[in-house]
MARVO-713239 format. One line per field, with one value per residue (C-alpha): chain; residue number from 1; x, y, z; residue in three letters. Coordinates in nm, 3 decimals. Example, Ala and Ser with C-alpha at 12.3 -4.5 7.8 and 13.67 -1.06 7.14 Angstrom:
// residues 2
cadena: [A; A];
num: [1; 2];
xx: [1.230; 1.367];
yy: [-0.450; -0.106];
zz: [0.780; 0.714];
residuo: [ALA; SER];
END
This chain:
// residues 506
cadena: [A; A; A; A; A; A; A; A; A; A; A; A; A; A; A; A; A; A; A; A; A; A; A; A; A; A; A; A; A; A; A; A; A; A; A; A; A; A; A; A; A; A; A; A; A; A; A; A; A; A; A; A; A; A; A; A; A; A; A; A; A; A; A; A; A; A; A; A; A; A; A; A; A; A; A; A; A; A; A; A; A; A; A; A; A; A; A; A; A; A; A; A; A; A; A; A; A; A; A; A; A; A; A; A; A; A; A; A; A; A; A; A; A; A; A; A; A; A; A; A; A; A; A; A; A; A; A; A; A; A; A; A; A; A; A; A; A; A; A; A; A; A; A; A; A; A; A; A; A; A; A; A; A; A; A; A; A; A; A; A; A; A; A; A; A; A; A; A; A; A; A; A; A; A; A; A; A; A; A; A; A; A; A; A; A; A; A; A; A; A; A; A; A; A; A; A; A; A; A; A; A; A; A; A; A; A; A; A; A; A; A; A; A; A; A; A; A; A; A; A; A; A; A; A; A; A; A; A; A; A; A; A; A; A; A; A; A; A; A; A; A; A; A; A; A; A; A; A; A; A; A; A; A; A; A; A; A; A; A; A; A; A; A; A; A; A; A; A; A; A; A; A; A; A; A; A; A; A; A; A; A; A; A; A; A; A; A; A; A; A; A; A; A; A; A; A; A; A; A; A; A; A; A; A; A; A; A; A; A; A; A; A; A; A; A; A; A; A; A; A; A; A; A; A; A; A; A; A; A; A; A; A; A; A; A; A; A; A; A; A; A; A; A; A; A; A; A; A; A; A; A; A; A; A; A; A; A; A; A; A; A; A; A; A; A; A; A; A; A; A; A; A; A; A; A; A; A; A; A; A; A; A; A; A; A; A; A; A; A; A; A; A; A; A; A; A; A; A; A; A; A; A; A; A; A; A; A; A; A; A; A; A; A; A; A; A; A; A; A; A; A; A; A; A; A; A; A; A; A; A; A; A; A; A; A; A; A; A; A; A; A; A; A; A; A; A; A; A; A; A; A; A; A; A; A; A; A; A; A; A; A; A; A; A; A; A; A; A; A; A; A; A; A; A; A; A; A; A; A; A; A; A; A; A; A; A; A; A; A; A; A; A; A; A; A; A; A; A; A; A; A; A; A; A; A; A];
num: [1; 2; 3; 4; 5; 6; 7; 8; 9; 10; 11; 12; 13; 14; 15; 16; 17; 18; 19; 20; 21; 22; 23; 24; 25; 26; 27; 28; 29; 30; 31; 32; 33; 34; 35; 36; 37; 38; 39; 40; 41; 42; 43; 44; 45; 46; 47; 48; 49; 50; 51; 52; 53; 54; 55; 56; 57; 58; 59; 60; 61; 62; 63; 64; 65; 66; 67; 68; 69; 70; 71; 72; 73; 74; 75; 76; 77; 78; 79; 80; 81; 82; 83; 84; 85; 86; 87; 88; 89; 90; 91; 92; 93; 94; 95; 96; 97; 98; 99; 100; 101; 102; 103; 104; 105; 106; 107; 108; 109; 110; 111; 112; 113; 114; 115; 116; 117; 118; 119; 120; 121; 122; 123; 124; 125; 126; 127; 128; 129; 130; 131; 132; 133; 134; 135; 136; 137; 138; 139; 140; 141; 142; 143; 144; 145; 146; 147; 148; 149; 150; 151; 152; 153; 154; 155; 156; 157; 158; 159; 160; 161; 162; 163; 164; 165; 166; 167; 168; 169; 170; 171; 172; 173; 174; 175; 176; 177; 178; 179; 180; 181; 182; 183; 184; 185; 186; 187; 188; 189; 190; 191; 192; 193; 194; 195; 196; 197; 198; 199; 200; 201; 202; 203; 204; 205; 206; 207; 208; 209; 210; 211; 212; 213; 214; 215; 216; 217; 218; 219; 220; 221; 222; 223; 224; 225; 226; 227; 228; 229; 230; 231; 232; 233; 234; 235; 236; 237; 238; 239; 240; 241; 242; 243; 244; 245; 246; 247; 248; 249; 250; 251; 252; 253; 254; 255; 256; 257; 258; 259; 260; 261; 262; 263; 264; 265; 266; 267; 268; 269; 270; 271; 272; 273; 274; 275; 276; 277; 278; 279; 280; 281; 282; 283; 284; 285; 286; 287; 288; 289; 290; 291; 292; 293; 294; 295; 296; 297; 298; 299; 300; 301; 302; 303; 304; 305; 306; 307; 308; 309; 310; 311; 312; 313; 314; 315; 316; 317; 318; 319; 320; 321; 322; 323; 324; 325; 326; 327; 328; 329; 330; 331; 332; 333; 334; 335; 336; 337; 338; 339; 340; 341; 342; 343; 344; 345; 346; 347; 348; 349; 350; 351; 352; 353; 354; 355; 356; 357; 358; 359; 360; 361; 362; 363; 364; 365; 366; 367; 368; 369; 370; 371; 372; 373; 374; 375; 376; 377; 378; 379; 380; 381; 382; 383; 384; 385; 386; 387; 388; 389; 390; 391; 392; 393; 394; 395; 396; 397; 398; 399; 400; 401; 402; 403; 404; 405; 406; 407; 408; 409; 410; 411; 412; 413; 414; 415; 416; 417; 418; 419; 420; 421; 422; 423; 424; 425; 426; 427; 428; 429; 430; 431; 432; 433; 434; 435; 436; 437; 438; 439; 440; 441; 442; 443; 444; 445; 446; 447; 448; 449; 450; 451; 452; 453; 454; 455; 456; 457; 458; 459; 460; 461; 462; 463; 464; 465; 466; 467; 468; 469; 470; 471; 472; 473; 474; 475; 476; 477; 478; 479; 480; 481; 482; 483; 484; 485; 486; 487; 488; 489; 490; 491; 492; 493; 494; 495; 496; 497; 498; 499; 500; 501; 502; 503; 504; 505; 506];
xx: [-0.002; 0.117; 0.033; 0.052; 0.010; 0.035; -0.047; 0.283; 0.373; 0.079; 0.232; 0.468; 0.196; 0.043; -0.265; -0.128; -0.358; -0.393; -0.252; -0.380; -0.735; -0.742; -0.558; -0.620; -0.985; -0.918; -0.630; -0.850; -1.119; -0.865; -0.735; -1.077; -1.129; -1.028; -0.850; -0.496; -0.292; -0.010; -0.276; -0.405; -0.306; -0.412; -0.394; -0.460; -0.540; -0.642; -0.949; -0.917; -1.250; -1.528; -1.766; -1.647; -1.721; -1.551; -1.675; -1.487; -1.352; -1.393; -1.257; -1.117; -1.070; -0.742; -0.834; -0.627; -0.554; -0.835; -0.825; -0.856; -1.158; -1.102; -1.222; -1.257; -1.132; -0.822; -0.935; -1.256; -1.239; -1.413; -1.651; -1.452; -1.161; -1.079; -0.979; -0.615; -0.581; -0.774; -0.706; -0.872; -0.888; -0.928; -1.012; -0.770; -0.944; -1.258; -1.049; -1.168; -1.515; -1.629; -1.803; -1.468; -1.403; -1.765; -1.772; -1.431; -1.574; -1.886; -1.690; -1.474; -1.770; -1.917; -1.617; -1.698; -1.976; -1.816; -2.060; -2.377; -2.597; -2.551; -2.528; -2.797; -2.601; -2.655; -2.437; -2.194; -1.819; -1.623; -1.352; -1.368; -1.410; -1.746; -1.906; -2.247; -2.086; -1.972; -2.328; -2.411; -2.122; -2.245; -2.600; -2.463; -2.323; -2.623; -2.875; -2.642; -2.912; -3.145; -2.884; -2.782; -3.140; -3.200; -2.882; -2.870; -2.537; -2.311; -2.072; -1.757; -1.835; -1.766; -1.403; -1.134; -1.138; -1.477; -1.347; -1.125; -0.767; -0.836; -0.960; -0.646; -0.528; -0.156; -0.191; -0.368; -0.123; 0.158; -0.010; -0.104; 0.257; 0.374; 0.134; 0.229; 0.600; 0.504; 0.264; 0.540; 0.788; 0.548; 0.435; 0.796; 0.860; 0.522; 0.396; 0.117; -0.231; -0.504; -0.710; -0.572; -0.741; -0.768; -0.960; -1.092; -1.224; -1.450; -1.533; -1.698; -1.909; -1.711; -1.480; -1.154; -1.284; -1.378; -1.049; -0.834; -1.034; -1.015; -0.638; -0.574; -0.764; -0.617; -0.257; -0.327; -0.414; -0.077; 0.114; -0.042; -0.035; -0.387; -0.425; -0.742; -0.922; -0.801; -0.884; -1.133; -1.207; -1.378; -1.545; -1.628; -1.803; -2.020; -2.308; -2.551; -2.622; -2.244; -2.205; -2.520; -2.373; -2.037; -2.165; -2.333; -2.006; -1.828; -2.112; -1.901; -1.673; -1.916; -1.791; -1.484; -1.661; -1.804; -1.935; -1.939; -2.113; -1.886; -1.731; -1.406; -1.233; -1.286; -1.255; -1.148; -1.487; -1.651; -1.314; -1.140; -1.153; -0.900; -0.638; -0.259; -0.433; -0.468; -0.224; -0.356; -0.572; -0.661; -0.802; -0.871; -1.022; -1.148; -0.928; -0.967; -1.350; -1.344; -1.373; -1.090; -0.965; -0.704; -0.436; -0.220; 0.121; 0.110; 0.394; 0.504; 0.171; -0.044; -0.427; -0.700; -0.923; -1.272; -1.556; -1.921; -2.163; -2.409; -2.607; -2.571; -2.865; -2.961; -2.941; -3.158; -3.423; -3.440; -3.467; -3.746; -3.933; -3.921; -4.068; -4.328; -4.486; -4.639; -4.649; -4.974; -4.776; -4.461; -4.148; -3.916; -3.533; -3.529; -3.757; -3.555; -3.247; -3.413; -3.508; -3.150; -3.028; -3.297; -3.224; -2.877; -3.051; -3.375; -3.293; -3.489; -3.747; -3.828; -3.813; -4.072; -4.300; -4.245; -4.307; -4.570; -4.675; -4.316; -4.229; -4.460; -4.231; -3.886; -3.766; -3.863; -3.674; -3.356; -3.383; -3.404; -3.088; -2.896; -2.994; -2.878; -2.565; -2.444; -2.520; -2.330; -2.050; -1.827; -1.714; -1.371; -1.187; -0.839; -0.861; -0.532; -0.424; -0.304; -0.103; -0.058; -0.036; -0.380; -0.516; -0.616; -0.578; -0.724; -0.766; -0.412; -0.251; -0.132; -0.137; 0.243; 0.262; 0.205; 0.498; 0.764; 0.551; 0.424; 0.780; 0.911; 0.966; 0.749; 0.392; 0.180; -0.196; -0.263; -0.510; -0.516; -0.703; -0.850; -1.083; -0.795; -0.531; -0.796; -0.854; -0.500; -0.393; -0.677; -0.607; -0.266; -0.367; -0.527; -0.219; -0.029; 0.347; 0.394; 0.098; 0.085; -0.155; -0.191; -0.383; -0.434; -0.551; -0.484; -0.177; 0.037; 0.390; 0.580; 0.470; 0.575; 0.304; 0.048; 0.221; 0.182; -0.167; -0.516; -0.588; -0.961; -1.214; -1.384; -1.714; -1.715; -2.074; -2.255; -1.958; -1.654; -1.293; -0.971; -0.602; -0.452; -0.152; 0.106; 0.398; 0.165; 0.051; 0.394; 0.531; 0.260; 0.314; 0.701; 0.603; 0.395; 0.675; 0.557; 0.757; 0.542; 0.632; 0.462; 0.502; 0.299; 0.038; 0.253; 0.003; -0.150; 0.042; -0.066; -0.305; -0.282; -0.332; -0.038; 0.022; 0.087; 0.233; 0.265; 0.451; 0.609; 0.977; 1.231];
yy: [0.006; 0.356; 0.638; 0.993; 1.257; 1.583; 1.865; 1.806; 2.175; 2.200; 1.970; 2.234; 2.515; 2.642; 2.411; 2.095; 1.820; 1.515; 1.267; 0.976; 1.092; 1.130; 0.793; 0.574; 0.503; 0.427; 0.199; -0.004; -0.028; -0.165; -0.409; -0.560; -0.573; -0.823; -0.564; -0.672; -0.398; -0.426; -0.261; 0.014; 0.372; 0.622; 0.988; 1.272; 1.628; 1.930; 2.048; 2.416; 2.487; 2.453; 2.420; 2.151; 1.811; 1.582; 1.353; 1.303; 0.974; 0.833; 0.531; 0.573; 0.264; 0.247; 0.059; -0.170; -0.158; -0.291; -0.399; -0.099; -0.099; 0.051; 0.410; 0.475; 0.758; 0.607; 0.800; 0.612; 0.282; -0.001; -0.267; -0.548; -0.333; -0.464; -0.288; -0.352; -0.114; 0.145; 0.464; 0.586; 0.959; 1.157; 1.534; 1.588; 1.909; 1.710; 1.431; 1.427; 1.325; 1.025; 0.864; 0.840; 0.449; 0.377; 0.556; 0.399; 0.051; 0.088; 0.208; -0.110; -0.325; -0.191; -0.096; -0.289; -0.023; 0.271; 0.291; 0.333; 0.220; 0.554; 0.761; 0.874; 0.898; 1.202; 1.092; 0.823; 0.843; 1.062; 1.314; 1.603; 1.860; 1.723; 1.658; 1.799; 2.040; 2.242; 2.272; 2.421; 2.620; 2.793; 2.789; 3.017; 3.279; 3.261; 3.326; 3.520; 3.785; 3.535; 3.358; 3.703; 3.788; 3.481; 3.499; 3.872; 3.938; 3.984; 3.718; 3.920; 3.917; 3.528; 3.609; 3.632; 3.986; 4.053; 4.191; 4.124; 4.260; 4.353; 4.707; 4.798; 5.159; 5.100; 4.805; 4.980; 5.263; 5.017; 4.839; 5.181; 5.300; 4.989; 5.031; 5.411; 5.315; 5.057; 5.296; 5.588; 5.372; 5.275; 5.626; 5.748; 5.525; 5.577; 5.220; 5.288; 5.194; 5.467; 5.226; 5.078; 4.773; 4.630; 4.341; 4.225; 3.871; 3.820; 4.182; 4.114; 4.418; 4.664; 4.770; 4.681; 4.855; 5.180; 5.183; 5.118; 5.379; 5.648; 5.624; 5.608; 5.896; 6.109; 6.003; 6.065; 6.415; 6.444; 6.245; 6.431; 6.131; 6.134; 5.753; 5.784; 5.904; 5.630; 5.361; 5.081; 4.864; 4.551; 4.409; 4.017; 3.790; 3.487; 3.640; 3.897; 4.004; 4.084; 4.282; 4.518; 4.585; 4.646; 4.886; 5.099; 5.108; 5.267; 5.492; 5.793; 5.604; 5.440; 5.599; 5.371; 5.054; 4.746; 4.460; 4.098; 3.790; 3.524; 3.173; 3.255; 2.938; 3.052; 3.430; 3.436; 3.311; 3.656; 3.864; 3.724; 4.050; 4.157; 3.897; 4.042; 4.368; 4.367; 4.555; 4.415; 4.104; 4.146; 3.854; 3.842; 3.545; 3.353; 3.063; 2.904; 2.891; 2.702; 2.324; 2.108; 1.749; 1.626; 1.340; 1.141; 0.943; 0.658; 0.412; 0.527; 0.487; 0.782; 0.793; 1.022; 1.117; 1.044; 1.189; 1.096; 1.361; 1.217; 1.330; 1.161; 0.938; 1.101; 1.439; 1.308; 1.172; 1.514; 1.713; 1.482; 1.516; 1.886; 1.881; 1.643; 1.879; 2.052; 1.793; 1.596; 1.263; 1.182; 1.266; 0.985; 1.004; 0.887; 1.182; 1.406; 1.294; 1.372; 1.720; 1.786; 1.709; 1.920; 2.217; 2.350; 2.295; 2.481; 2.713; 2.782; 2.998; 2.750; 2.465; 2.633; 2.667; 2.312; 2.168; 2.413; 2.163; 2.157; 2.495; 2.789; 3.046; 3.094; 3.215; 2.856; 2.686; 2.900; 2.783; 2.426; 2.496; 2.631; 2.338; 2.096; 2.275; 2.251; 1.866; 1.804; 1.553; 1.378; 1.038; 0.955; 0.679; 0.643; 0.530; 0.458; 0.689; 0.455; 0.728; 1.085; 1.161; 1.066; 1.289; 1.646; 1.892; 2.183; 2.247; 2.203; 2.119; 1.752; 1.543; 1.498; 1.851; 1.695; 1.440; 1.647; 1.773; 1.404; 1.261; 1.544; 1.313; 1.124; 1.044; 1.361; 1.453; 1.785; 1.984; 1.998; 2.322; 2.238; 2.539; 2.784; 2.627; 2.662; 3.032; 3.115; 2.985; 3.125; 3.478; 3.463; 3.490; 3.834; 3.990; 4.250; 4.170; 4.406; 4.342; 4.110; 3.905; 3.983; 3.736; 3.748; 3.407; 3.122; 2.964; 2.692; 2.789; 2.463; 2.101; 2.015; 2.213; 1.965; 1.705; 1.907; 2.076; 2.031; 2.271; 2.224; 2.164; 2.377; 2.581; 2.960; 3.065; 2.889; 2.821; 2.593; 2.710; 2.518; 2.619; 2.679; 2.455; 2.734; 2.529; 2.373; 2.711; 2.822; 2.522; 2.557; 2.923; 2.877; 2.626; 2.885; 3.143; 3.338; 3.395; 3.332; 3.464; 3.444; 3.677; 3.747; 4.011; 4.319; 4.573; 4.350; 4.124; 3.797; 3.669; 3.377; 3.551; 3.545; 3.772; 3.568; 3.771; 3.633; 3.820; 3.728; 3.608; 3.861];
zz: [0.006; -0.093; 0.103; -0.045; 0.192; -0.016; 0.220; 0.381; 0.437; 0.670; 0.904; 1.032; 1.027; 1.326; 1.310; 1.149; 1.044; 1.244; 1.001; 1.246; 1.257; 0.854; 0.773; 1.056; 1.023; 0.639; 0.708; 0.969; 0.710; 0.461; 0.708; 0.760; 0.386; 0.144; -0.073; -0.201; -0.021; -0.304; -0.540; -0.306; -0.317; -0.038; -0.138; 0.123; 0.001; 0.198; -0.024; 0.057; -0.128; 0.131; -0.162; -0.376; -0.571; -0.325; -0.075; 0.262; 0.133; -0.226; -0.400; -0.760; -0.962; -1.158; -1.494; -1.665; -2.047; -2.251; -2.619; -2.851; -3.069; -3.417; -3.437; -3.072; -2.862; -2.697; -2.366; -2.349; -2.196; -2.414; -2.267; -2.081; -1.918; -1.570; -1.263; -1.144; -0.849; -0.669; -0.512; -0.195; -0.179; 0.176; 0.234; 0.532; 0.602; 0.726; 0.821; 1.186; 1.075; 1.285; 0.988; 0.811; 0.872; 0.813; 0.469; 0.362; 0.449; 0.248; -0.037; -0.020; -0.003; -0.311; -0.503; -0.825; -0.892; -0.734; -0.432; -0.667; -0.374; -0.233; -0.538; -0.793; -1.124; -1.347; -1.641; -1.762; -1.701; -1.950; -1.976; -1.694; -1.978; -2.088; -1.747; -1.665; -1.410; -1.709; -1.833; -1.487; -1.504; -1.834; -1.710; -1.410; -1.657; -1.873; -1.607; -1.363; -1.295; -1.164; -0.946; -0.802; -0.734; -0.536; -0.355; -0.294; -0.384; -0.695; -0.806; -0.751; -0.391; -0.407; -0.516; -0.225; -0.094; -0.260; -0.580; -0.884; -0.895; -1.263; -1.149; -0.974; -1.091; -1.083; -1.286; -1.534; -1.542; -1.584; -1.897; -2.049; -2.017; -2.183; -2.474; -2.502; -2.539; -2.837; -2.992; -2.964; -3.157; -3.406; -3.473; -3.506; -3.788; -3.950; -3.871; -3.622; -3.751; -3.745; -3.522; -3.208; -3.072; -2.712; -2.645; -2.293; -2.246; -1.951; -1.848; -1.529; -1.420; -1.634; -1.326; -1.525; -1.857; -1.673; -1.469; -1.793; -2.037; -1.741; -1.691; -2.053; -2.141; -1.854; -1.932; -2.322; -2.209; -2.049; -2.319; -2.619; -2.857; -2.962; -2.874; -2.689; -2.999; -3.183; -2.922; -3.001; -2.695; -2.725; -2.454; -2.467; -2.243; -2.247; -2.043; -2.206; -1.841; -1.772; -2.098; -1.998; -1.657; -1.819; -2.069; -1.821; -1.599; -1.922; -2.037; -2.068; -2.312; -2.525; -2.829; -2.816; -2.707; -2.881; -2.703; -2.816; -2.665; -2.738; -2.630; -2.447; -2.597; -2.944; -2.961; -3.318; -3.428; -3.353; -3.350; -3.663; -3.850; -3.583; -3.663; -3.599; -3.518; -3.153; -2.928; -2.598; -2.513; -2.138; -1.933; -1.575; -1.367; -1.706; -1.759; -1.423; -1.503; -1.848; -1.909; -1.813; -1.822; -1.579; -1.653; -1.421; -1.421; -1.194; -1.192; -1.542; -1.700; -1.813; -1.742; -1.789; -1.499; -1.596; -1.400; -1.348; -1.190; -0.903; -0.613; -0.282; -0.218; 0.088; -0.079; -0.368; -0.160; 0.050; -0.267; -0.407; -0.103; -0.116; -0.461; -0.376; -0.126; -0.409; -0.668; -0.763; -0.687; -0.500; -0.711; -0.736; -0.736; -1.096; -1.183; -1.002; -1.173; -1.506; -1.375; -1.303; -1.644; -1.795; -1.568; -1.743; -2.092; -2.029; -1.752; -1.440; -1.611; -1.894; -1.640; -1.421; -1.737; -1.817; -1.471; -1.314; -1.073; -0.916; -0.949; -0.882; -1.071; -1.180; -0.845; -0.708; -0.987; -0.917; -0.555; -0.669; -0.876; -0.613; -0.383; -0.671; -0.735; -0.352; -0.349; -0.691; -0.663; -0.897; -0.867; -1.072; -1.223; -1.383; -1.762; -1.943; -2.228; -2.477; -2.682; -2.581; -2.977; -2.994; -2.734; -2.863; -2.594; -2.778; -3.153; -3.305; -2.996; -2.949; -2.613; -2.672; -2.521; -2.193; -2.193; -2.043; -1.760; -1.695; -1.706; -1.491; -1.174; -0.932; -0.992; -1.058; -1.147; -1.332; -1.518; -1.895; -1.886; -2.234; -2.239; -2.146; -2.364; -2.666; -2.553; -2.512; -2.856; -3.030; -2.878; -2.974; -3.348; -3.301; -3.150; -3.360; -3.402; -3.108; -2.909; -2.601; -2.400; -2.034; -1.801; -1.424; -1.270; -1.041; -1.234; -1.107; -1.230; -1.121; -1.194; -0.845; -0.694; -0.850; -0.619; -0.297; -0.319; -0.434; -0.723; -0.793; -0.907; -0.661; -0.631; -0.657; -0.617; -0.884; -1.100; -1.141; -1.040; -1.138; -1.107; -1.461; -1.573; -1.635; -1.745; -2.010; -2.149; -2.147; -2.346; -2.596; -2.629; -2.694; -2.959; -3.130; -3.119; -2.810; -2.489; -2.194; -1.851; -1.489; -1.202; -0.870; -0.929; -0.860; -0.719; -0.407; -0.173; -0.025; -0.282; -0.523; -0.823; -1.080; -1.399; -1.736; -2.018; -2.361; -2.656; -2.982; -2.930; -3.034];
residuo: [UNK; UNK; UNK; UNK; UNK; UNK; UNK; UNK; UNK; UNK; UNK; UNK; UNK; UNK; UNK; UNK; UNK; UNK; UNK; UNK; UNK; UNK; UNK; UNK; UNK; UNK; UNK; UNK; UNK; UNK; UNK; UNK; UNK; UNK; UNK; UNK; UNK; UNK; UNK; UNK; UNK; UNK; UNK; UNK; UNK; UNK; UNK; UNK; UNK; UNK; UNK; UNK; UNK; UNK; UNK; UNK; UNK; UNK; UNK; UNK; UNK; UNK; UNK; UNK; UNK; UNK; UNK; UNK; UNK; UNK; UNK; UNK; UNK; UNK; UNK; UNK; UNK; UNK; UNK; UNK; UNK; UNK; UNK; UNK; UNK; UNK; UNK; UNK; UNK; UNK; UNK; UNK; UNK; UNK; UNK; UNK; UNK; UNK; UNK; UNK; UNK; UNK; UNK; UNK; UNK; UNK; UNK; UNK; UNK; UNK; UNK; UNK; UNK; UNK; UNK; UNK; UNK; UNK; UNK; UNK; UNK; UNK; UNK; UNK; UNK; UNK; UNK; UNK; UNK; UNK; UNK; UNK; UNK; UNK; UNK; UNK; UNK; UNK; UNK; UNK; UNK; UNK; UNK; UNK; UNK; UNK; UNK; UNK; UNK; UNK; UNK; UNK; UNK; UNK; UNK; UNK; UNK; UNK; UNK; UNK; UNK; UNK; UNK; UNK; UNK; UNK; UNK; UNK; UNK; UNK; UNK; UNK; UNK; UNK; UNK; UNK; UNK; UNK; UNK; UNK; UNK; UNK; UNK; UNK; UNK; UNK; UNK; UNK; UNK; UNK; UNK; UNK; UNK; UNK; UNK; UNK; UNK; UNK; UNK; UNK; UNK; UNK; UNK; UNK; UNK; UNK; UNK; UNK; UNK; UNK; UNK; UNK; UNK; UNK; UNK; UNK; UNK; UNK; UNK; UNK; UNK; UNK; UNK; UNK; UNK; UNK; UNK; UNK; UNK; UNK; UNK; UNK; UNK; UNK; UNK; UNK; UNK; UNK; UNK; UNK; UNK; UNK; UNK; UNK; UNK; UNK; UNK; UNK; UNK; UNK; UNK; UNK; UNK; UNK; UNK; UNK; UNK; UNK; UNK; UNK; UNK; UNK; UNK; UNK; UNK; UNK; UNK; UNK; UNK; UNK; UNK; UNK; UNK; UNK; UNK; UNK; UNK; UNK; UNK; UNK; UNK; UNK; UNK; UNK; UNK; UNK; UNK; UNK; UNK; UNK; UNK; UNK; UNK; UNK; UNK; UNK; UNK; UNK; UNK; UNK; UNK; UNK; UNK; UNK; UNK; UNK; UNK; UNK; UNK; UNK; UNK; UNK; UNK; UNK; UNK; UNK; UNK; UNK; UNK; UNK; UNK; UNK; UNK; UNK; UNK; UNK; UNK; UNK; UNK; UNK; UNK; UNK; UNK; UNK; UNK; UNK; UNK; UNK; UNK; UNK; UNK; UNK; UNK; UNK; UNK; UNK; UNK; UNK; UNK; UNK; UNK; UNK; UNK; UNK; UNK; UNK; UNK; UNK; UNK; UNK; UNK; UNK; UNK; UNK; UNK; UNK; UNK; UNK; UNK; UNK; UNK; UNK; UNK; UNK; UNK; UNK; UNK; UNK; UNK; UNK; UNK; UNK; UNK; UNK; UNK; UNK; UNK; UNK; UNK; UNK; UNK; UNK; UNK; UNK; UNK; UNK; UNK; UNK; UNK; UNK; UNK; UNK; UNK; UNK; UNK; UNK; UNK; UNK; UNK; UNK; UNK; UNK; UNK; UNK; UNK; UNK; UNK; UNK; UNK; UNK; UNK; UNK; UNK; UNK; UNK; UNK; UNK; UNK; UNK; UNK; UNK; UNK; UNK; UNK; UNK; UNK; UNK; UNK; UNK; UNK; UNK; UNK; UNK; UNK; UNK; UNK; UNK; UNK; UNK; UNK; UNK; UNK; UNK; UNK; UNK; UNK; UNK; UNK; UNK; UNK; UNK; UNK; UNK; UNK; UNK; UNK; UNK; UNK; UNK; UNK; UNK; UNK; UNK; UNK; UNK; UNK; UNK; UNK; UNK; UNK; UNK; UNK; UNK; UNK; UNK; UNK; UNK; UNK; UNK; UNK; UNK; UNK; UNK; UNK; UNK; UNK; UNK; UNK; UNK; UNK; UNK; UNK; UNK; UNK; UNK; UNK];
END
């Protein structure tokens, strides 16, 4: 049996976790079970997100290689695969829970079906980026106004500190100074375009755009370059509600503003007319909120982490009972599961219209949505990847890009950040030869950090959050001719936000 205690740095902190309390009950459960301990891994994480998709303890089958059928995705296990090993995952933050041994024993008894007796399944196993949780994530941004009305607070209040670092004035002035230096050089040689384009992906409530535009206008008045007159600022977001708020925030600059509702993973689909014309692509707290797979290297073999969304049986029964209060007949857990699957597709307003006996109005459906989101969990299993070259991370990005990271040392599990990678590579095509991409987000900048800390997925309000695989983006960027650098956010200390910059190599 191999034990991997990942939050080891906490052992020397002011309040070190009790290893015996977290690990002892699970070892006791294993000693009373028939599992072959040579084929058992125990992984202990400190899941820092209080709202997350993890159970206190869970069991992850590590599947063996199966015969590959012609035409099948190598990341999807054909029928007939066999379980060779198991991984038991413990959330150390909740490790003192007295039910830990009982839960571990139940999982071991039922390990051939991943604890299905205590779970109401909502989907089949598949890559993490294709999970139902991302449909809920999209629903959150699509119907953000209904969620905020129900919670009584704006989504930015869910961020650490209650606001984004994007609106920092010093940061804006620094960016503008760099832009002016580039524009001055181009103007001196007669190469400066008449129209100066800046693109912001993920505009939030418009705070960043307002700070940037206010500062640029003021600095340009001092500088005398006439750059504000030529500026075109493109605000882009998935959520029409967010764009409406942002436009209100920058009302005095509307002559310089265009807004686009778009998919952040494919910005060039809407902005292709700006290819190689944009001097700044600005992004803040977007990449961590885009769909992601995970991969792992165990004992020299590479696996994809497949996920399957479910509701704990007790939570499903509670939700079905709540719905049954106003229903003409009791709601079964099977009917509940069908409603949950419909919710992200229809949205709460249409769901209330489709099931008036269950939901008095859209507000009632939003309350149901919030309850479901709170209860939603993910089961996981490890499926062998038969070839990294057959695994597409993002359009035009081959899985071979992962090899140097996966083979960088001991066993490791990491995010692929497929959505962020797609957005990043697509955004690079928009940049002017002297342009740059600047992104503030939760970046992992060293592969070793994946071996020592839990990096998501967690829940921010009604959305999903994962840390972003910085070494992978940097590796891909270099292959495409861009220098990628990471540095702590320079204008506020003590946070986790990292600034990434990407520019064409000299």
